[in-house]
PANU-459244 format. One record per atom (N, C-alpha, C, CB): x, y, z. Coordinates in steps of 0.05 Angstrom, whole numbers, plus 5000, padded with zeros to 4 digits. Atoms other than C-alpha are relative to their C-alpha. Glycine has a CB too. Layout:
XYZ;...
# end
This chain:
501149794985;500949985011;500950314982;501449985034;499049674992;502450664977;499650215036;497850204976;498049744975;505451275032;496050115003;503850394975;501849805011;498751684998;497849805018;499650074960;501149994982;493351115014;500049905029;498849964990;500050104965;495950845081;499050435030;506049815007;500049704984;495151655103;497150064987;503050284990;502450105000;487851485073;498349745014;500049974980;502450174986;485850945120;500550015011;498949794999;499949904982;488051205168;498250175023;501250054991;500149705010;484451825164;495549775002;502850174953;503150064995;477951385151;497250005010;500049925002;501549904962;473951405222;498950224999;502250055030;500349755004;474352085209;498150064990;501650104989;501750065025;468751985154;498149985002;500249844987;502050054994;462252085172;497050024987;500350115016;501849785013;454752255153;500450275003;497649975007;499149745012;457152775188;502050265006;497950094999;497249855019;463552985166;500950064976;501849895001;499050025024;464352985104;502550094991;498650084987;497149755015;471653545099;501249915022;499950444997;497450054994;477553185130;502450074982;500149755005;496750075010;485453225116;500349754995;502350065021;498250304994;487252625094;503049884999;499149844983;496850164997;494252645077;501950415013;501849784947;498349714985;498653235129;503049954992;499850025042;496350005001;505653305094;501549775014;501450275016;497050224985;511753025130;498849805023;503050235021;501950094974;505852775184;498749664995;496950265003;501250295017;504552235130;502749854989;497750084968;497350295015;511252025101;500950234976;498049564979;501149905028;510252605043;499450245000;497749884992;499749674982;512853305068;499550134975;503550135018;501149725019;509553995023;497749874985;502450144974;502950125014;504053444989;497850065032;500349534987;501250084972;497453575031;496549944990;500550315026;501949985019;490953405011;497149885021;501049804970;502149884988;483453515032;497149924985;500650325001;502950015002;476953355029;497450115008;499649845005;503449794997;469253725018;498249904989;499650294987;501749995009;464553375009;500749724976;499450284994;499450045011;467652864974;501550054972;498949965006;498049835008;471753344930;502049984999;500150165008;497449924990;479153294934;501350284999;501649854987;498949724989;483653944955;502949884999;498950135033;495850165003;491553684933;500550444995;501549624943;498849654997;495654354954;502349884996;499850235031;496850074996;504254244945;501250255004;501549854974;499249724997;508454824961;502250024971;501650055035;499449945035;511154654886;496950104981;501349644984;502349945004;508054894831;498949654984;500050324981;501550165011;506654174800;500349805017;500449954974;500850384987;504753434814;502549985008;499049674974;499150265012;509052954828;499249784989;500849925012;501950185016;508452494780;499349835011;500649894979;501650294990;507651884822;498050175028;503149685016;502949934983;501852354863;498350014985;499550245014;500249775026;499952654796;496949664992;504750084967;500250245007;498651834778;498349865019;502449904996;502050094969;495451614849;497150244986;502150165046;502749844989;490752194848;498749814956;500750585009;501550065027;487951994777;498249755002;502249964974;500850224998;487151334799;496849895020;502649925008;501949904967;482251564857;497350044976;501550435025;502549955021;476151644803;498750315009;497149725004;500249744986;474652334829;500850304995;501049955019;500249745006;473153184828;502250035021;497050175002;497849904979;480153444843;501550274991;502449745003;498849675012;483454154836;503349905019;497550415018;497549984994;490654324864;500150314995;501949814982;500149815007;492354844888;503350055030;496450154997;496949974993;500555104895;499950235035;502050214965;499249824978;501655394960;502150205015;499949895012;496749825008;506356034943;497950235014;501650054956;500349744984;506556654987;500150134974;502550105026;500049815020;507957014917;498050054985;501749974986;501950075019;502756724874;497149905017;501349774981;502150144980;495956674916;497350004974;499150245036;503449835009;490756494869;497649724994;500450254959;501750275009;484955894857;500649825001;499249964980;499750405004;485055104855;500450034973;496849745008;501349955028;486255054794;499149494992;503950274968;501950105000;481354394756;502449794990;497350114987;498150145000;485753754762;499849714983;500549985025;500150315005;481653144751;497949965002;501249825015;501650104987;476052804741;497050244995;501649955032;502749835009;468353244732;500650305015;496549845014;499649704997;469754064742;497450165005;501350114974;501549854996;464854434782;500950175006;498749965011;499049695006;464455134770;497750135029;499150154957;502049854981;458855334832;501449975023;496949905003;500249964982;459455384899;497649635019;499050334995;501750114993;457454774941;500449885023;499449894985;500050194962;455354345010;503150005002;498449565003;499050174984;460654035052;498449945030;502750105003;499450014959;458953755140;501949985013;499349805016;499150134970;461553835196;499850005025;501750025004;501150104971;459053465256;496550174986;502250195039;502850025002;452053575223;500250274988;498149945026;499649845012;453754235202;499950074976;501150025004;500249885025;452354555129;502350205004;497150124992;499549725008;457955085108;500550014957;503450115023;500149835026;458855365033;502249974989;499650275002;496849995002;466055115006;499450154958;502249535007;500749865027;467755464936;503449954984;498850415007;496349995010;475455304895;500150054977;502149745001;499949765036;473055864843;500750335024;494650044969;500849544983;473056594904;503450005016;495750055048;498449934983;480856454920;500849885002;499850075016;497650124992;486656264958;498549725019;502250255019;502250094975;481356045007;498249914999;499050145014;502150195002;475555495007;497050075002;500649825019;502950044990;470755765053;500149955037;498649674981;499850044980;473155475106;503449805005;497249905006;496949994988;479455315155;499249675015;501050355030;500450224995;479254605172;501349845028;500749924977;497850074987;484554535225;499050155022;502850054988;501149844975;478555015271;498449805004;498650324999;502550235007;474354315268;500049905024;500449754977;500849994969;474354195345;499750235013;501649895015;500949744995;474654965367;497349995006;500550194980;503549905006;467254995330;499449775013;498550054965;502150144992;464854425363;499450025035;500649714989;501049954966;466654555434;499250284997;502849965028;502249724985;464555305432;497149874983;501250464986;503650015000;457855005413;500049805019;498049894968;501850234964;457254505475;501250225004;501149605023;499949884975;459555065519;497450184998;502950175005;503149875016;453955575480;497749955022;498949804966;502050134985;448255595528;498350194994;500349935029;502949834996;441855955514;499350225000;499150005017;499649654984;441456685505;501750054999;499750095028;497749874995;448156805508;500950204979;502049805004;500749965018;450657195467;504250094987;497050225002;497250005011;458157155416;501050174985;500649834989;498649775024;462257555375;502749824991;501150375017;497450275025;466957215314;501650334978;496549604961;498049855028;472557665297;501449904987;501750195003;499850075019;474957585238;499049764988;501650034999;501250134988;470657225227;500349734977;497450145009;498650105019;472156965156;497149934993;502549815005;503650045005;465656545127;498450025022;499149724990;502650014973;461856615201;500749645003;495450114987;501950434999;461955745202;501050155050;504649404967;500049984956;464355925293;496550125003;503550385023;502649834987;457456375292;498349844994;499250304989;502350225005;454055825257;499749805015;500149884977;499650204979;455955305302;498650095030;503449965003;499850014988;455355725356;495950184999;502950035008;503349805016;448056115331;497349665002;501250134942;500150334995;446955225329;498549965033;503949844999;500250084972;446655235400;497850225021;503450015011;502049754994;441955875410;501350155022;496849905010;498349955002;446756225414;497950374981;502149744989;500549685033;445757085374;503550165002;496250415014;497449985003;452157275350;500250184986;501349804992;498849755013;455757835322;502549954973;501450165027;498250165016;460457595257;500850314984;498349694980;498349695009;465558245244;502749834983;501550255038;498950135031;469858105181;500950394977;495749734979;499649835034;473258675131;498449974980;502349924984;501150065029;470658425075;497049895001;502049794985;502950035001;463058465056;498649744979;498950314991;501350275020;463057884998;501049875025;501549864962;499350214981;465857425064;497250025018;503250055018;504650034989;458857695104;499849984994;497550095006;503150105021;455057545047;500149675004;500350094955;499950265000;458056925044;498349835036;503849944994;500350114984;457656785120;496349975004;501750135019;503250015003;449556935119;498549904981;499150224998;502050335015;448856365075;500649845009;500249884971;499550284976;451755925117;497349925031;503650115020;501049924970;446956125172;497649944966;501050395029;503150235015;440555935116;500449834988;498150084980;498950295006;444855385093;499249775033;504450054992;500950214977;443155065163;497050245025;504349885024;503149905002;435755455173;500350035022;497449834991;499349864989;438255935217;500050254979;502149905011;500549685018;435456745196;502050115003;497950215009;498749854999;441157105184;498350305014;501150004975;502049804988;435557705211;501049885029;496249994990;501349824969;434757565276;504449935012;495549695032;497250034995;444157585293;501550274982;501149664988;498449665011;449058285280;502549744989;501550355036;497150025010;454558295225;501450404987;499649704966;500349784998;458658685220;502350044992;499150105021;496249865028;465159075166;500450165016;500050204959;497549734988;470459385189;502249835017;498350305029;496550004989;477359345224;497849845045;502750634997;501350164970;476458855294;501450195024;501249605005;499049764980;481459385334;496750185006;503050264980;501749685010;476260015306;496749765022;499550104941;502550015000;469359605324;499749915032;498849824976;500250094978;471959265397;500550305023;502249755000;501149804985;473259975420;498050154991;501750155007;503649795005;465960285396;499449765022;497450004959;502450244986;463059575430;499750085035;501449594997;499349964965;467559715500;498450314995;504450015014;501949704990;464360565492;497149905007;499650284971;502950084997;457960285477;499349775016;498949964976;500150264989;458959815539;499549794990;498949985015;502150214998;456059285508;502449715003;497750014967;498850204984;458358585532;499549754970;498149955037;501650155012;458457835498;501249795023;500149964967;500050294994;458257135536;503349994982;496749784985;496250115005;465656915499;500050064968;501149565007;499049905020;469457195438;502349834987;500650245007;496950115008;474356885385;501550204980;500049684983;497949874998;479857165377;503049804975;500250015039;498550175012;482856845300;501050144987;499149814989;498849805008;486957395270;501549844973;502050135025;498150065015;491757435213;502249995013;500050144982;498250004979;498357265237;501250354988;502449685000;498749805019;500258005195;496550234982;502449724969;501149885013;495758515167;500250325015;497549864994;499749655018;494759395160;496750035000;501750014957;503749865011;488959805173;500750164994;497250075018;500849795032;485760415140;501250135011;497250144987;497549634979;491060875184;502049824992;500250135051;498450055023;496960425158;500849925015;501350154981;500449984983;497060225227;501949614992;496850135010;499250335007;502059455232;498449815013;502949925008;500350264986;498158835269;503549744995;496649854981;499150154987;503358295285;500049815017;500650065004;501550254980;501657635313;500749995021;500249744994;497450134978;508657485350;499950225015;503449944987;499549794976;508958205383;497450205011;502450214989;503450024976;500458445398;498649764993;497150294996;503250084994;495958055406;499749885026;498749794979;501650064981;495558045467;500250315007;500849765022;501249605012;494858895455;496049954986;503450174952;502450195000;488658455421;496749975024;501749765002;501549994965;486958075484;499750145008;500949935021;501849844973;485458565534;498850184985;501950185027;501349805013;482759045481;496849744995;502350154968;501950245000;477358385477;497549875020;501649834999;500950144965;477058165548;498250375017;505049875027;501349854987;473758875560;497750104994;501150145004;502450065009;468058685527;498949705001;500050094975;500250304990;467458035560;497350115013;502949845024;502050124964;460357885612;501349945017;498049745003;497650024974;463557745680;498749714994;499850215039;499550414995;464256915678;501150024974;496649705004;500250075036;465957025594;502449865002;500150284973;497250085011;471956685560;499850144970;500549624998;498849905028;475756835499;501549764986;502250255004;497350305017;478656285441;500450144982;499049624987;496949965023;485556535419;500849874995;502150105001;501550275016;487456215369;502150134980;495849974991;497449975025;494556335321;501349774977;502650065015;498550195010;496255925262;503350084996;498549934976;497949785001;503356435267;502249655007;499750355031;498150234988;507855875269;503849975005;499349784978;498249864982;513856275284;499949975037;499550314991;498949874968;511456375354;499149725016;497950355015;500950284978;511555785402;498250115026;503249825015;502649964982;505355685441;502050095036;497549585000;499249854968;509255835511;500750305008;502549875010;499949645009;510156555476;498250085000;501050114976;501949865012;503856565456;498250085028;498649814975;503149924975;500056415532;502450135017;497649645021;500249894995;504856935551;499950244993;500449945007;499949805013;505357485515;496649895011;501750054967;503049874986;496557325544;499750145024;497949815006;499649994969;497857285615;502550255010;501249645010;499249824995;502057835606;496750425004;502849924974;500649735001;496558235582;496450015015;500550124964;502850104990;490757885615;500050015035;499549664989;500749914977;487658045688;502349675011;495750055007;498450285000;491757535736;497649775009;502950015024;501549874999;485857275751;498849684980;500450334994;500150295026;484956775682;501449795002;501050054971;498550374999;484956045680;500449954959;496149645021;498350115028;488955825612;499449734994;503250015001;500550395005;487655095581;500450084964;495449805014;498850135015;490554875515;498349764982;501949925016;501050185001;486754565465;502649834970;496550094998;496649995017;491654125412;497649964972;503649615010;499850095015;490353995336;498049844994;501649955002;502650525002;483653455303;503749885000;496749784935;498950205008;486952905292;500949854979;499149915007;499550045032;487152905211;503150154998;497350174977;497949794996;493153485224;502449795015;498650315022;498450144993;499153035237;503650094997;499149794988;496849815006;504453475212;500950245016;500250144971;499949794965;506854035267;497750195002;503150255004;501349934991;503054245304;499750415005;500249815017;500449635001;502555085282;498050085015;499350164970;502349784996;496055245300;500249985037;496149884981;501250034978;494755455371;498650075014;500849985008;502649994979;488555495417;500250035038;498549704994;500550024975;487455755486;498250165011;502050025011;501849744986;482555885522;499250105009;499150095002;499149884977;481856355571;497950075012;501650204997;502250044988;476856335620;499950225027;499949695006;498649894982;475656855661;497050255027;502950184978;
# end
């Protein structure tokens, strides 16, 4: 059995009626450096650090009889995946995670609508939310965290700089029979909105912080996770209701988990309790995603 097939066999148990989106190959974690394979409702997305698919991988993929797309993991050229094999779908489609539907698109650019490495965190948000809670999802992208919280009975606020992503988030609500009209969607900079919420004395039972590693606001101010996450967490903490929580997450590879927690502890009240969550079981390569739950 090839390393490709061995990787799939190890993850077969993760694919169920309720979850049909997982990582099937995770690079060096499966003895295949530079190769990543994800499935979304039986449509495959293969990502490689090189511009072209290695011959052995290309041959194996053609034998799998799937709709397959290829993405090059280039920092300089971030493009939509290209069709590689099988039927070609030019419209968005639905996939499932723990029974929750979300919209996927292979024509939407470098990201396809969801980050699978946050699967366990999304489920944990859903399990800990109580009906009537207020949840703020910052840097929300397509709002899947918000959908999980809303399905548990929360009133959610979904915040992102991009109107197209907020529109995508609203569609994800609709895909799960949730009325977007019963929730809030805010377009703009997270720092700006957090200061606005604080001034309005608007609070939340839980806040999700998963910012990009690097960004620049409309005034040119630079945000770098390795230097500025503590400031972000402190600002968010001032918008928490008593007994609230933060989910602080980053995929910054060069930030050590110990340094990440130290940054949080230096900027948050001493009484806070910290706990870490590991990456999902299908992510077997380097554990780049740091996730810290902070209880107030």
